[in-house]
C-alpha positions, 0 to 999 in steps of 0.5 A: 500500500505504499503506492497510495502514500505517494501522490505521484506513484502508480496505483496497482489496480486489480479488477474481477468481473463475473459474466453477469456484471460485465455490463456494469464493468463496461459502464464503470470503466468507460466513465473512469477511463481517464483515471484508470489509464494512469495506473497499472491494471490487472484483471482476470480472463475475459475481464482483461479483454473487456477492459482493453477494449473499453479503455484502449490500454494494456491490461495485465491478463491473468487466467480466468477464475475457472483456471486459476485467476483468483489464485494468481491474483491472491499471489500478487496480493501476497507479494504486494503487487496489488493496492486496490481490488475492484470486485464486480462479482456475485459470490461464487456459484459453484463450490469448486471456485469458492475456496479460491474466492475465499483465499483471494478475499482473505489475502486482500484483508490480510495485506490491507488491500482496499476491496470495493465490491459494490457500486457505493464502495467503488464510487467512494474509492474512486472519489477518495483514492483517485480524485484527491491523491494528496488526501487519499484514504489510507488503509489502517492496520485495522484488526476488525477488517480481517474479522469482517472479511472472515464473516463475509467469507463465511457467508459465501461458504454457507451459501455454497453449502446450502447450494450443494445440499439442494443439488443432492 
């Protein structure tokens, strides 16, 4: 997160979008294209392709979520290569992706990566972090953040478990 402290530094932004949220991603990225183009963008699978087309800029492409993209992104977070994660996604609908999603969110919480997973949070991050970089919101070492994230992850697990039981 050191990049957020320096007003001239490039911010490393990761973006995930599931198929059912791609229209929202396109609208958001087009609206914010001037800001996003100034930073290093990383995205999973088809999200990277959509962003390249919308922003007309190079995107660091990872695998799709199905083929290890969440794992790759978690690894980048673990290595301090991601500052902000924009998450245009619903909780994983299949049980096999659920663990990768949980690991991604835990890595983000553990390493104080800003995670925006809905329109309000996304708009707040864009307004705070990117519009006035000198007074940008700085993530704090917040022990409650990990607890809140684990609670969110448990909600995903419960939903996946209920889905698996219903499928039997």
